[in-house]
C-alpha positions in Angstrom: 0.0 0.0 0.0 1.4 3.4 -1.0 1.6 6.5 1.1 -1.5 8.0 -0.5 -3.6 5.0 0.3 -2.3 5.0 3.9 -3.4 8.7 4.3 -6.8 7.9 2.7 -7.3 5.0 5.1 -6.1 7.0 8.1 -8.7 9.7 7.3 -11.5 7.2 6.9 -10.6 5.4 10.2 -10.1 8.8 12.0 -13.5 10.0 10.9 -15.1 6.7 11.9 -13.4 6.6 15.3 -14.2 10.2 16.1 -17.6 10.4 14.4 -16.6 13.2 12.1 -17.6 14.3 8.6 -15.3 15.4 5.8 -16.6 19.0 6.5 -15.4 18.8 10.1 -12.0 17.4 9.1 -11.7 20.1 6.5 -12.5 22.8 9.0 -10.0 21.4 11.6 -7.2 20.9 9.1 -7.9 24.2 7.3 -8.3 22.5 3.9 -11.4 22.7 1.7 -13.9 19.9 2.1 -13.4 19.2 -1.6 -9.7 18.5 -1.1 -10.4 16.3 1.9 -12.9 14.3 -0.1 -10.6 14.0 -3.1 -7.7 12.9 -0.9 -9.9 10.4 1.0 -11.4 9.0 -2.1 -8.0 8.8 -3.8 -9.2 11.0 -6.7 -6.0 13.0 -6.1 -2.8 12.8 -4.0 -2.2 15.1 -1.1 0.7 17.5 -1.3 3.2 17.2 1.6 1.7 20.4 3.0 -1.8 19.0 2.9 -0.8 15.7 4.4 1.0 17.6 7.2 -2.1 19.7 7.9 -4.3 16.6 8.0 -1.9 14.6 10.2 -1.4 17.4 12.6 -5.2 17.8 13.0 -5.7 14.1 13.5 -2.8 13.9 16.0 -4.2 16.9 18.0 -7.6 15.2 18.3 -6.0 12.1 19.9 
């Protein structure tokens, strides 16, 4: 599994574990909901900056 797939699965599992929507993750990570959805669905790959924002948000939530 490549890095993009890992991030995608991490987002899916994070949302499931914390009962969050793409919109809530987007707000918390300061990305657009469209970008979160595209990254999560693997329609496009996150930039290193986007991945950092998402991972920092997920880490901050526990």
